[in-house]
KOLLUM-450507 format. One record per residue (C-alpha): x, y, z. Coordinates in steps of 0.02 Angstrom, whole numbers, padded with zeros to 5 digits, always signed. Example, Ala and Ser with C-alpha at 12.3 -4.5 7.8 and 13.67 -1.06 7.14 Angstrom:
+00615-00225+00390+00684-00053+00357
! end
This chain:
-07135+02602+01473-07198+02436+01534-07364+02406+01620-07373+02341+01797-07518+02271+01893-07574+02334+02061-07715+02274+02171-07829+02382+02277-07974+02348+02391-08123+02462+02380-08306+02463+02425-08427+02377+02308-08520+02539+02274-08358+02615+02209-08336+02468+02092-08516+02490+02036-08484+02673+01997-08326+02631+01901-08421+02501+01802-08561+02624+01763-08437+02756+01703-08346+02627+01597-08508+02570+01518-08566+02748+01484-08400+02791+01402-08385+02624+01311-08218+02597+01397-08146+02463+01510-08146+02481+01699-07956+02476+01689-07959+02628+01572-08073+02725+01691-07963+02685+01841-07802+02726+01747-07875+02892+01687-07935+02936+01862-07764+02895+01935-07674+02999+01804-07786+03149+01837-07767+03134+02025-07579+03113+02017-07558+03259+01896-07666+03371+02008-07571+03322+02165-07402+03348+02079-07459+03522+02022-07518+03563+02198-07357+03504+02281-07250+03598+02154-07349+03756+02192-07318+03735+02377-07131+03711+02347-07126+03867+02238-07219+03968+02369-07103+03910+02507-06950+03951+02401-07023+04123+02365-07050+04155+02550-06876+04093+02593-06802+04209+02461-06901+04354+02533-07001+04382+02374-07166+04318+02441-07310+04423+02505-07343+04406+02692-07509+04326+02740-07567+04479+02838-07538+04590+02686-07638+04474+02572-07781+04465+02697-07784+04655+02716-07796+04675+02526-07935+04545+02516-08031+04632+02656-08015+04797+02565-08082+04720+02404-08228+04643+02497-08270+04807+02582-08266+04897+02413-08387+04769+02342-08503+04788+02491-08504+04978+02471-08539+04961+02284-08682+04841+02319-08755+04951+02456-08748+05105+02343-08850+05012+02211-08988+04974+02337
! end
Protein backbone atom coordinates (compact mmCIF):
# COMPACT_ATOMS: atom_id res chain seq x y z
CA UNK A 1 0.00 0.00 0.00
CA UNK A 2 1.44 3.34 -0.97
CA UNK A 3 1.52 6.41 1.23
CA UNK A 4 -0.29 9.57 0.26
CA UNK A 5 0.00 13.06 1.65
CA UNK A 6 -2.90 15.08 2.92
CA UNK A 7 -2.95 18.58 4.31
CA UNK A 8 -5.11 19.82 7.15
CA UNK A 9 -5.54 23.12 8.91
CA UNK A 10 -5.78 23.10 12.67
CA UNK A 11 -5.35 25.46 15.57
CA UNK A 12 -1.85 26.07 16.84
CA UNK A 13 -2.68 24.66 20.27
CA UNK A 14 -3.61 21.36 18.60
CA UNK A 15 -0.25 21.31 16.84
CA UNK A 16 1.43 22.05 20.17
CA UNK A 17 -0.37 19.12 21.78
CA UNK A 18 0.60 16.80 18.92
CA UNK A 19 4.19 17.94 19.24
CA UNK A 20 4.19 17.35 22.99
CA UNK A 21 2.76 13.85 22.58
CA UNK A 22 5.31 13.05 19.86
CA UNK A 23 8.16 14.23 22.05
CA UNK A 24 6.92 12.29 25.09
CA UNK A 25 6.60 9.12 23.02
CA UNK A 26 9.84 9.71 21.09
CA UNK A 27 7.86 9.54 17.85
CA UNK A 28 7.31 11.87 14.93
CA UNK A 29 4.28 14.15 14.71
CA UNK A 30 3.32 12.23 11.58
CA UNK A 31 3.29 8.96 13.58
CA UNK A 32 1.07 10.51 16.28
CA UNK A 33 -1.38 11.89 13.72
CA UNK A 34 -1.46 8.63 11.75
CA UNK A 35 -2.06 6.62 14.94
CA UNK A 36 -4.84 8.99 16.03
CA UNK A 37 -6.49 8.78 12.62
CA UNK A 38 -6.32 4.97 12.60
CA UNK A 39 -7.89 4.75 16.05
CA UNK A 40 -10.64 7.23 15.17
CA UNK A 41 -11.42 5.54 11.85
CA UNK A 42 -11.48 2.07 13.43
CA UNK A 43 -13.80 3.28 16.20
CA UNK A 44 -16.16 4.99 13.76
CA UNK A 45 -16.22 1.94 11.46
CA UNK A 46 -17.08 -0.27 14.48
CA UNK A 47 -19.82 2.15 15.53
CA UNK A 48 -21.35 2.36 12.05
CA UNK A 49 -21.23 -1.44 11.63
CA UNK A 50 -23.04 -1.81 14.96
CA UNK A 51 -25.75 0.57 13.80
CA UNK A 52 -26.16 -1.36 10.54
CA UNK A 53 -26.41 -4.64 12.45
CA UNK A 54 -29.00 -3.19 14.83
CA UNK A 55 -31.08 -1.81 11.97
CA UNK A 56 -30.93 -5.16 10.15
CA UNK A 57 -31.98 -6.92 13.36
CA UNK A 58 -34.95 -4.60 13.78
CA UNK A 59 -35.92 -5.01 10.12
CA UNK A 60 -35.78 -8.80 10.52
CA UNK A 61 -37.97 -8.57 13.60
CA UNK A 62 -35.31 -10.01 15.90
CA UNK A 63 -34.54 -6.79 17.75
CA UNK A 64 -35.84 -5.77 21.15
CA UNK A 65 -38.23 -2.80 21.08
CA UNK A 66 -36.99 0.36 22.81
CA UNK A 67 -39.89 0.44 25.28
CA UNK A 68 -39.11 -3.12 26.37
CA UNK A 69 -35.43 -2.31 26.95
CA UNK A 70 -36.30 0.83 28.91
CA UNK A 71 -38.81 -1.10 31.07
CA UNK A 72 -36.14 -3.69 31.91
CA UNK A 73 -33.60 -0.98 32.74
CA UNK A 74 -36.13 0.77 34.99
CA UNK A 75 -36.83 -2.49 36.78
CA UNK A 76 -33.10 -3.07 37.36
CA UNK A 77 -32.67 0.47 38.68
CA UNK A 78 -35.61 0.09 41.04
CA UNK A 79 -34.19 -3.21 42.35
CA UNK A 80 -30.86 -1.50 43.05
CA UNK A 81 -32.61 1.36 44.83
CA UNK A 82 -34.54 -1.09 47.03
CA UNK A 83 -31.34 -3.01 47.83
CA UNK A 84 -29.57 0.23 48.74
CA UNK A 85 -32.46 1.46 50.89
CA UNK A 86 -32.63 -1.88 52.74
CA UNK A 87 -28.94 -1.54 53.65
CA UNK A 88 -29.52 1.89 55.21
